[in-house]
N, C-alpha and C positions, 0 to 999 in steps of 0.2 A: 753427286752432291756439289753444290756451288761453294765457292770460297767464302768463308765467313770467319768472324772473330769468335774463337772458341773459348778464350779466357782473356780477361783484362784486369790488370792491377795498376792502381794509381798510388803514388807516394808523393805527398806534399805538392800535389797538382791543384792549383787554384784553391777551392774550398775543401778539397779532399785530402785529409792527412793520411788516411789509409783506407782504400776501397778496393774490393775485389768482386769480380763477376765471373760466373761460369755459364756458358751459353751453348745452345744446341743447334743453332742455324736458323731457327724461326725468327720472324720479326720480333723486335724488342720494343716494349712500351715502358717508358719511364714517366712516372707521375710524382708530383709533389708540389708544395707551395712555391710561389715565386721566390727566387733567391735560394732555394734549397740546394742547388748545384747540379741540376739536370743538364743544362747546356754545357757545363764543364765536361761532362762525360762525353757528349757528342764531339766537343772540341778535341778531346784526347783521341777519339777514333779517327777524326779527320786528319790528325797528324801522322796517321799510318800511311799516308800518301805523300808524294812530293809537295813541297811548298810550306807555307806558314799556317795552314789550317784555316778553319772557317772564321776565326776572328782575326787572322793575319797578325797575330801577336808576336812580338819579339820574345826570345827565350826568357829574358829577365822579367817579363811581365806575367809569366805563367806561374812563377813560384808562389807558394802559399805564404801569406802574411800572418803574423809578423816574422815568421822564421825566414832565414836567408840561406838555408843550407842547399837550396836547389830542389829540383823535382825529377821524377822518373815515371815513365810509362813502360809497362811490359805487356806484351800481347802475343798470344798464339793465333796465327791466322794462316790458312792455306797450307798447313804443315810446316810453317816457318815460325821461328821465335824472333820477335822484334823487341829490342830494348832501346829506349831513347831517354836521354837525360841531359840535364844542364846543371852545373854546379856554380854557386856563388856569382850569378850574373854572367857566367861564361856562355859560349855558344852551345848549340845542341850537338850532342854526339849520338851516333847511331851504331848499334851492334845488330847485325843480321845473322842469325844462327851462330852467335858467339863471336863473329868477326867484324871488325870495323868496316863500315860501308858508307858510301855517299847517299844523300837523300834521294837522288834520282833512282837508286836501286829499288826503292819502294814501288816504283811504277810497275815492276815485274811481279809484284805480289798480289795486289788487288787494285781495282779501280773504285774510286769513291766519288759520289756526287752528293750535293747537299742543297738545302734551301733553309734559310734562316730569316727571322723577322726583319733583320736589317736590310734585306733585299726587297721588302714589300714596296718601297718607293723607287724601285729600280727604273721604272719607265718615266718618272716625272722629275728625276734629279739629273745630275751631270753625266756626261758621256763616260767618264772614267770608270764608274761602277758598272755600267753596261759592258764596257770593253773587258773589264776583269771577269765578269760573268761569262762573256763569250769565250775568253781565253781559257777559263777553267773547263768549259765544255770541250774546247779543242784539245786540251791536254789529256782529257779522258780518252780520246781516240788516238792522239799522236803525242805520246809523252815527250818526244824530242822537241815539241813546240816550246817548251820552257827554255831549253838551251838556245833556240833560235831567238826568242824574245830577249833573253839576257845578253846575247851577243849584240843584238841590235841596240839595246839600251846603252850598253857600255860604249860602243862606238859613237852613238849619238851624243852622249854626254861629253865626250872628247871633242866632237865637232862643235857642239854648243859653246864649249869653252873658247875655242878659236874664234867663233863668231862674236862672242861678247868682248874678246880682247881686240877685235878689229883686225885680225890677221887676214891679209889679202892674198898671200902667196898661194897659188893653186897647188903647189907641191905638198903643202901641209894637209890638204883636204883629200887628195886622191885616194890614199890607202884607206882612210877612215870611211869614205863614201863607198869604196868597194866592199868593205866589210858590212856596212849598213845595207847595201843593195843585195848582197847574197842572203843575208838574214831576212830582209824584207820580202824578197820573192818567196822564200820558204814559208814565212808567216802567212802570206796571202794564200798560198796553196793549201796550207794546213787549215786555215779558216774556211775556205771554200769546201774542202773535203768534209769537215765536220758539219757545215750547214746542210750539205746534201744528205748526209746520213740522218740528221735530225728531221729534215723534211720527209724523207722516206719513212721514217718511223712514225710520223704523224699521219701520213697518208693512209686512210682506210683503217686506222687503229680503232679497236673497240674500247672506247674510253668515254667517261662521263665529263671530261674536261675539254674546254674549247681549244681548237687548234689555233696556232699562231703562225702567220706567214712572216718569216724572218727575212731581213735584208741587211746589207752592209752599206753604210754611208761613208764614203771615203773622202779624205781631204782633196785628193786628186783622183778622179775616176780613170779607169782604163790601165792603171799600172799593174803589170803582172810579172814581167821578166826582170832579171837582174839588170839587163841593159836599160830597160825603161826607168828603173829607179836611179841608176847611176847618172843617166842623162838629166833626170828631174833634180837630183841633188846638186849637180854641177850648175845647172841653169838657175837654180834658186838661191845661189849664195848671196847675191846682192840683197834680195828681199829678206832673206833669213838674217843677214848681218844687221839690217835695220831693225829687225824684231828682236835680235839677240837670241834666237832659238830656231830650230828646224820646224818649218811650218807644214811640210807635206811628208807623208809616210804612214806606215801602219800604226804608229802611235797616236794617230788622229782618227782612226776608224771608230765609227759608232754603230752599235747594233740597233736595228729598228725592228718593230714588230707590229702586226695588225691582227686584230681579232677577225679571223677568216670569215666566220659565218655572218658577221655584221659589217665586214669591210670597214672597220674602224681602227684608227691608230690606238695602240695600247695606252698612250698617254691620255687619251680622251675617254677611256673606259672607266667604269665605276671602280672603286677600291676592291670590291669583291671580284669583279671581272679581271682586274689586274693580277690579283692573287691566284685566281684560277688559271690564268695564262702561264704564270710562273710554274705552278704545279704541273701543268701540261708539258712544259718544256723539260722539266726535270724527269718526268716519267718517260718522255720521248727519248731523252738522252740515255736513260737506263735501258729502254727497249733496244735502241740502236746499238749500244755496247754489247748487249746479250747477243744480238744478231751477228755482230762483227767478231766477237771473241769466243762466243759459245758459253760465256759466263755472265750472269747478271752482276752488276756492281753492287757495292754497299750503298744504301741510300739513307741519308741523314735528313730528317725533317723535324726541325725545331718548332714547337708550338703550332704545328700545322692544323691539328684537329680543332682547336678552339675557333678557327676562322671559317669553318665549314658548317653548313647545316647538316642535320642528321643523315639525309639522303646522300649528299656529296661525301660525307665522312665515310659512310659504309661503302660507297663506290671506290673511294681511294683505297680503303683497306683491301677490297677485292682485287684491285689492280696490283697492289703491292704483293699480295699473296700469289697472284697469277704470274708475276714476274719471276718468282721462285728464289729470290735472293734474301739476304738479311737486311732488313730496314730497321733503323733506329728512330723512334718517334717519341716526342715529349709532350706532356700536357699537365694540367693542374690536378686532374683527378682520374681515378680508374674508370669512371662512367664514360669518359670520352672514348675509351677503347673497348667498350662492351661488345661491339659488333665483331671484334676480332676473336673473342672467346679463346678456345684452346689453340688457335692458330698462331698465337704469339706468346712470348714469355713476358711476364709483367714484373716490374720492380718499382718499389716506392723509394724515393730519394728524400731523406730527412736531414735537417740540420740540428745537431745536438752538441752542446758544449763548444760551439764555435767551429765545428767540423761537419762536413757532409758525410752521410752514411747511406749505403745502398742496401735495401732489404728486399729479398726475393718475395714474390707474391705469395708463395706458399707459407711464408712466415708472417704475412699480414692478414691472411684469411682465417677466421676462427674455425 
């Protein structure tokens, strides 16, 4: 049996004052009116992996309003008990099997991938969002990528401070650039590993969704080794000082994609094609993780069914079920999930008295 969320409890989490779910590993269909609190459930599940979740929210933003007592998530997953909470605007605290743990420990419990409506404009907006999407895929394969990226960003911020202050002494830069170079080389290797795994998962896959040819556009091409980066950072100090920031490095990488069958850049595709390419990448990510780890990841798909015609929707459900893991999907009505039938657990999310409530399908069916 794959790793799945067996039970989930939310306390003062977003719109949920008290909500509980008991699950059996099948895909999960959540339906309800807009604003009922469906996405909040997916956000809670996304926080069971390292990072700030699918909304990238700070801990104080998650607490239910107008109460200010904090929030709590409890989940049973993969034989482990996870408790996460934040009180009074404080930081998140994590207990893993009753013991305090760092967020990175969640990487050893389950891998989670997701697609949310905010990503629909991924191919036509700025590079930052695509880079974040890329690095989330990378972290699903190489959890240590998060630590590499943090180390790079910390050293780069210190270097940028020197640049803005007009510090010219090379001695001040050497150690920082060495730290950046080590982390940068690791980041490049991690990204290339993930790209290769995604490409392999798309090649010859039995899928109804279009394959995307992925690429990486770098600020400076050809940088791979630690020595390459150290040399580039040192040589670029004058130019960087004039700009007041570091102009070359993995923080400038952009993810590119082409609709393979049409040989068309994703940015030039129709809105529907862009969405289909995103779904294809998330499914490829999930297939590659299953191939690499032996376990399918949890897949979170927010409002995905409403953007697909009936044929594509049925095909998506078939692919989700073939993957064999627990997928969480939201929509406005149960009819969107009719093709899943008994292959999924259904829940209605309703807003009553200013709080969200989760009702199992068995309680909503006459």
